[in-house]
C-alpha positions in Angstrom: -4.0 13.5 -28.6 -0.9 13.8 -30.7 0.3 16.9 -28.7 -0.2 15.0 -25.4 1.8 12.0 -26.6 4.6 14.3 -27.8 4.6 15.9 -24.3 4.9 12.5 -22.6 7.8 11.5 -25.0 9.8 14.6 -24.3 9.1 14.4 -20.6 10.2 10.8 -20.1 14.0 11.3 -20.3 13.8 14.0 -17.6 11.7 11.8 -15.3 14.0 8.8 -15.9 17.2 10.9 -15.2 15.6 12.1 -12.0 15.4 8.6 -10.6 19.1 7.8 -10.8 21.4 8.0 -7.8 20.8 7.9 -4.1 19.1 5.3 -2.0 15.6 4.0 -2.7 12.6 5.3 -0.9 9.4 3.3 -0.6 11.0 -0.1 -1.6 7.7 -1.8 -0.9 6.6 -0.7 -4.4 8.7 -3.6 -5.7 6.7 -6.1 -3.8 4.1 -8.0 -5.9 0.7 -6.7 -4.6 -1.5 -9.5 -5.9 -1.6 -13.3 -6.2 -1.7 -13.1 -10.0 1.6 -11.3 -10.2 3.3 -13.1 -7.3 2.4 -16.6 -8.6 4.0 -15.8 -12.0 7.3 -14.8 -10.4 6.6 -11.3 -9.0 7.1 -9.2 -12.2 5.0 -8.9 -15.3 3.7 -6.3 -17.8 1.7 -8.6 -20.1 -1.0 -11.2 -19.6 -3.3 -13.5 -21.5 -6.5 -12.6 -19.7 -8.3 -9.7 -18.1 -7.9 -9.2 -14.4 -8.5 -6.1 -12.3 -5.4 -6.9 -10.2 -3.2 -6.3 -13.2 -3.7 -2.5 -12.8 -0.7 -2.7 -10.5 1.5 -4.4 -13.1 0.7 -2.4 -16.2 -2.2 0.1 -16.5 -2.4 -0.8 -20.2 -3.7 -4.3 -19.2 -7.1 -2.8 -18.1 -10.0 -3.2 -20.5 -13.8 -2.5 -20.5 -14.6 -6.1 -19.6 -13.6 -5.2 -16.0 -16.4 -2.7 -15.7 -17.9 -2.8 -12.2 -15.6 -5.4 -10.8 -13.6 -5.3 -7.5 -11.0 -7.3 -5.8 -9.6 -7.6 -2.3 -6.3 -9.3 -1.4 -4.9 -10.1 2.1 -1.4 -11.3 2.7 0.5 -12.3 5.9 3.9 -11.1 4.8 7.3 -11.9 6.3 7.9 -11.1 10.0 4.2 -10.8 10.7 3.8 -7.8 8.3 0.3 -7.6 7.1 -0.4 -6.5 3.5 -3.8 -5.7 1.9 -4.8 -4.6 -1.6 -8.1 -3.3 -2.9 -9.1 -2.4 -6.5 -12.2 -1.3 -8.3 -12.9 -0.5 -12.0 -15.6 1.4 -13.8 -16.1 2.1 -17.5 -17.1 5.7 -18.1 -18.7 6.6 -21.4 -16.4 9.5 -22.2 -13.0 8.5 -20.8 -13.2 4.8 -20.8 -12.2 2.3 -18.1 -10.9 3.8 -14.8 -9.6 1.8 -11.9 -8.9 3.0 -8.3 -7.1 1.0 -5.7 -4.8 1.1 -2.6 -2.0 -1.2 -1.5 -0.9 -1.1 2.2 1.8 -2.7 4.4 1.3 -2.6 8.1 4.5 -3.3 10.0 2.8 -3.6 13.4 3.5 -1.9 16.7 6.8 -1.1 18.3 7.9 -0.1 21.8 9.4 3.5 21.8 12.3 4.6 23.9 14.0 7.9 24.5 17.8 8.5 24.3 18.2 7.3 27.9 16.4 4.0 27.3 13.2 5.0 29.1 9.9 3.7 27.6 7.9 6.3 25.8 4.9 4.3 24.6 3.9 2.3 21.6 4.0 3.5 18.0 3.2 1.9 14.6 4.5 2.0 11.1 3.0 1.5 7.7 3.3 2.2 3.9 0.5 3.0 1.5 0.0 3.7 -2.2 -3.3 5.0 -3.7 -3.5 4.6 -7.4 -5.9 5.8 -10.2 -5.4 4.2 -13.6 -6.9 4.7 -17.1 -6.3 3.1 -20.5 -6.9 4.2 -24.1 -6.9 2.0 -27.1 -6.2 2.6 -30.8 -6.6 -0.5 -32.9 -4.3 -3.2 -31.5 -2.4 -0.8 -29.3 -3.2 0.3 -25.8 -1.7 3.1 -23.7 -2.3 3.2 -20.0 -1.3 5.6 -17.2 -1.5 5.4 -13.4 -1.2 8.3 -11.0 0.1 7.3 -7.5 0.1 9.0 -4.2 2.6 7.2 -1.9 3.1 7.6 1.8 5.0 6.1 4.7 4.7 6.7 8.4 6.8 5.8 11.4 5.1 7.1 14.6 4.3 10.7 13.8 6.9 11.1 11.1 5.6 10.9 7.5 7.2 10.6 4.0 5.2 11.3 0.8 5.7 11.1 -2.9 3.8 11.4 -6.2 4.6 9.1 -9.1 3.3 8.0 -12.5 3.3 4.6 -14.3 3.2 4.6 -18.1 2.5 1.4 -19.9 2.0 0.3 -23.5 0.6 -3.0 -24.9 0.2 -4.6 -28.3 -2.5 -7.2 -28.6 -2.4 -9.5 -31.7 -5.8 -9.4 -33.5 -5.9 -13.1 -34.1 -3.4 -15.0 -32.0 -3.1 -15.1 -28.2 0.0 -13.0 -28.2 0.9 -9.7 -26.5 3.9 -7.5 -26.1 4.1 -4.8 -23.5 6.4 -2.3 -21.8 6.0 -0.2 -18.6 7.8 2.7 -17.0 7.2 2.5 -13.3 7.5 4.9 -10.4 8.5 8.0 -12.2 8.0 10.9 -9.8 9.2 13.1 -7.0 9.5 12.7 -3.2 7.6 15.5 -1.4 8.7 14.6 2.2 11.2 12.0 3.5 12.3 10.6 6.8 15.8 11.9 6.6 18.0 14.4 4.8 19.8 11.6 2.9 19.5 11.7 -0.9 16.8 9.2 -2.0 14.9 8.3 -5.2 11.8 6.3 -6.0 12.4 2.7 -7.2 12.1 3.5 -10.9 12.1 0.6 -13.3 11.6 -0.2 -17.0 10.0 -3.5 -17.7 9.2 -5.3 -21.0 7.7 -8.6 -21.7 5.5 -10.9 -23.7 2.7 -13.4 -23.1 1.8 -16.1 -25.6 -0.2 -19.3 -25.9 0.8 -21.9 -28.5 -2.0 -23.2 -30.5 -3.7 -26.4 -29.3 -1.8 -26.3 -26.0 -3.4 -25.7 -22.6 -0.3 -23.6 -21.5 0.3 -19.9 -21.6 3.8 -18.5 -21.1 5.0 -15.1 -19.8 8.5 -13.7 -20.1 9.4 -10.4 -18.4 12.7 -8.4 -18.5 13.2 -5.8 -15.7 15.8 -3.6 -14.2 17.0 -2.5 -17.6 19.6 0.0 -16.4 20.5 -1.5 -13.1 24.0 -3.0 -13.3 24.2 -3.6 -9.5 22.1 -6.8 -9.6 25.1 -9.1 -9.7 27.0 -10.1 -6.6 28.8 -13.4 -6.6 29.5 -15.1 -3.3 33.0 -16.7 -3.0 31.6 -20.2 -2.7 29.6 -19.8 -6.0 32.8 -20.0 -8.1 31.0 -19.0 -11.3 33.1 -17.8 -14.3 33.0 -17.5 -18.0 29.7 -18.3 -19.7 28.1 -19.5 -16.4 28.7 -16.1 -14.8 27.3 -14.3 -17.8 24.2 -16.4 -17.9 23.7 -15.9 -14.2 23.9 -12.2 -14.6 21.5 -12.2 -17.6 18.9 -14.4 -15.8 18.7 -11.9 -12.9 16.9 -9.6 -15.3 14.3 -12.3 -16.3 11.1 -13.5 -14.7 9.5 -16.6 -16.2 5.9 -17.6 -15.7 3.5 -20.3 -17.1 -0.2 -21.0 -16.7 -2.1 -24.3 -17.1 -5.6 -23.5 -18.4 -8.1 -26.0 -17.1 -11.2 -24.8 -18.8 -12.8 -21.4 -18.6 -12.9 -21.3 -14.8 -9.7 -22.7 -13.4 -6.1 -21.7 -14.1 -3.0 -23.0 -12.3 0.1 -20.8 -12.4 3.8 -21.2 -11.7 6.8 -18.8 -11.9 10.5 -18.4 -11.4 12.5 -15.4 -10.4 16.3 -16.0 -10.7 17.2 -12.8 -8.9 15.3 -13.8 -5.8 16.8 -17.3 -5.9 20.3 -16.1 -6.1 20.1 -13.2 -3.6 18.1 -15.0 -0.9 19.8 -18.4 -1.0 21.3 -19.8 2.1 24.7 -21.4 2.4 23.0 -24.8 3.0 20.8 -24.4 -0.1 18.2 -22.3 -1.8 15.2 -24.1 -0.3 13.0 -23.3 -3.3 13.7 -19.6 -3.2 12.6 -17.8 -6.4 9.8 -20.3 -7.2 6.1 -19.4 -7.0 2.8 -20.9 -7.8 -0.9 -20.3 -7.4 -4.4 -20.8 -8.9 -7.4 -18.9 -9.9 -11.1 -20.0 -9.8 -13.3 -17.6 -11.8 -17.1 -17.9 -11.6 -19.7 -15.5 -13.0 -20.2 -13.6 -9.7 -17.2 -14.4 -7.7 -13.6 -15.3 -8.1 -11.1 -16.9 -5.7 -7.3 -16.8 -6.1 -4.3 -17.9 -4.2 -0.6 -17.3 -4.7 2.6 -18.5 -2.9 6.0 -16.9 -3.4 9.0 -18.6 -1.8 11.7 -16.2 -0.6 14.1 -18.5 1.3 14.3 -22.0 2.8 12.6 -20.9 6.1 9.5 -19.0 4.8 7.4 -17.8 2.0 4.4 -15.5 1.4 0.8 -16.6 1.0 -1.6 -14.4 -1.0 -5.4 -14.8 -0.7 -7.8 -12.9 -2.9 -11.5 -12.5 -3.6 -13.0 -10.9 -6.7 -16.6 -9.7 -7.2 -18.4 -9.0 -10.5 -21.2 -6.6 -9.6 -22.6 -6.7 -13.1 -23.6 -10.3 -12.5 -24.7 -9.6 -8.9 -26.7 -6.4 -9.0 -26.4 -4.4 -12.2 -26.1 -4.7 -15.9 -24.0 -2.3 -17.9 -26.0 -0.1 -20.3 -25.4 -0.9 -23.9 
């Protein structure tokens, strides 16, 4: 195990360096795939509860309580783009909990034309990521890894990539307090749509989730885009300077989320993403851009969840999800 960890440590700098420069390929990987993540602002690497959809946020958030559970999420994204997500987890005796899942975006059908403007039929376009995740635990520390196969298709042209997510998590043994970090989308592009230099949307995220004692609230703070200094663009009409400009820049790296815990079965969530608010605001106002909310209803056999993420004054994205606990429905895990 020590030799494997040393190998990962020495490999990380090379993988990180390989992501710098060029234009991003597969930008859909930055879209929150589940209502849990979307309703807390769109980015997170820590959580105060177990949820199979968190495999997309940080593989270290998986645990054996998710054995034999599945989730399905359907989203009518912007511009009639349809998005769907599926995940399933199983606890193997020798290697521990393993989850598999896919996340797809279908962009619909388009009318094709040749260079002279003559119709050539209809084609479609879509993006897909297939992911396998595993987590190992040593005391209060957890290390998770996800292997991704990523593909995109426009008509008959296809782009492919292979990537890895690596996540770590510290769970306090007594208090409801966690600290986590994740290295996302480290990998290589196998085929791409053009000859232009591109890279995967690599990101390093860190965060914490904590629940103050005797309070029904749980708070999540996430820092992302550690090495991206291109997040700040100030419109002339903003007229920010001095401390206000510095605070605006710093907040673009933060995602804030809170949860109101209404018993064991119901949780209401809300989030704020300052980067989305600033970048997607309209001259007439932000219209709630950057804010999100949702809820989760968890029963023994089933779970229902909903999330809404506001992008601009005209529209937002609704997430609808269903979870199933097959242990309660059909099976019982052998002890």
